[in-house]
N, C-alpha and C positions, 0 to 999 in steps of 0.2 A: 758406634757413631764416633768414638774418639779419633780413629785414624782419619776420618773425613775432616774433623775440626783441625787436626794437625796439618793436614794437606792444605786446607783453606788458609791457615795462618802462614804457611810457607809460601803459598802462591801470592798472598797479599804482600808479604815481605819482598818477594822478588819484583813485584810490580812497583812497589815503592822505591826499591833500589834502581830499577830501570828509569823511573821518573827522575830520580836524583841525577842519574847519568845523563839523561836528555837535557836537564836543566844546566848541568855543568858544561856540556858540549855547546849549548846555545850561548851561554855566557862567554865561553872561550871564543866562539865565532864572532860575537859582538866586539870583544876586546881586540881580536885580530883585525876586524874591519875598521876599527877606530885607530889602528896603528900602534896600540899599546903593547901588543905582543907580536912576535914574528915566528913564522914557521921555520923549523930547522932546515938547514941546507944540507943536502946529501953530498958528501965529498968523495965517497968511495963506491965500490961496486956492491 
């Protein structure tokens, strides 16, 4: 049973990390929409 518990903990950690990523992206999108941050401009190929 121990490998299953380790797998569950790892899967939970990945889901939490994914949730943090989604939250960060949502915050960045709100900041961008409010004009507080700007997308980088590509100048080269």
